[in-house]
C-alpha positions in Angstrom: -2.2 -11.0 33.4 -4.8 -8.6 32.0 -3.0 -5.7 33.6 0.3 -6.7 32.0 -1.4 -6.8 28.6 -2.7 -3.2 29.2 0.8 -2.0 30.0 2.2 -3.8 26.9 -0.5 -2.4 24.7 0.1 1.1 26.0 3.8 0.8 25.4 3.3 -0.6 21.9 0.9 2.2 21.1 3.3 4.9 22.2 6.0 3.4 20.0 3.7 3.1 17.0 2.6 6.7 17.3 6.1 7.9 17.7 7.9 6.1 14.9 5.2 5.2 12.4 4.6 7.4 9.3 1.4 6.6 7.5 1.0 7.3 3.8 -1.9 9.2 2.4 -3.3 6.1 0.8 -3.4 4.3 4.2 -5.2 7.3 5.8 -7.8 7.3 3.0 -8.4 3.6 3.3 -8.8 3.8 7.1 -11.2 6.8 6.7 -13.3 5.0 4.1 -13.4 1.8 6.3 -14.6 3.8 9.3 -17.3 5.7 7.3 -18.6 2.4 5.8 -18.2 0.4 9.0 -15.7 -2.0 7.5 -13.7 -3.7 10.2 -9.9 -3.5 9.9 -7.2 -4.6 12.3 -6.1 -2.0 14.8 -2.8 -0.2 14.4 -1.5 -2.1 17.5 -2.3 -5.5 16.0 -0.9 -4.5 12.6 2.4 -3.4 14.1 2.6 -6.5 16.4 2.1 -8.7 13.3 4.8 -6.8 11.5 7.1 -7.3 14.5 6.4 -11.0 14.6 7.1 -11.3 10.8 10.4 -9.4 11.2 11.5 -11.6 14.1 10.6 -14.7 12.1 12.5 -13.4 9.0 15.6 -12.7 11.1 15.5 -16.2 12.6 15.1 -17.7 9.2 18.2 -15.8 7.9 20.2 -16.9 10.9 19.2 -20.5 10.5 20.3 -20.4 6.9 23.8 -19.4 8.0 24.2 -22.2 10.5 25.7 -24.8 8.1 27.9 -22.3 6.2 31.6 -22.3 7.2 
């Protein structure tokens, strides 16, 4: 199981690095957090949460159309 998670994390990381464009503000916040030892979620977790939210939103939209004829 742990090995599967490593593979999934590696895959997600490669996609994040390839398609994600970060704004200057985000970079500044991350640098400041690192300098001041302020914990923030990793980019992998952030992108995973965004993915889950997007999937949830798509499901909600499709549920809303079920009763419409």
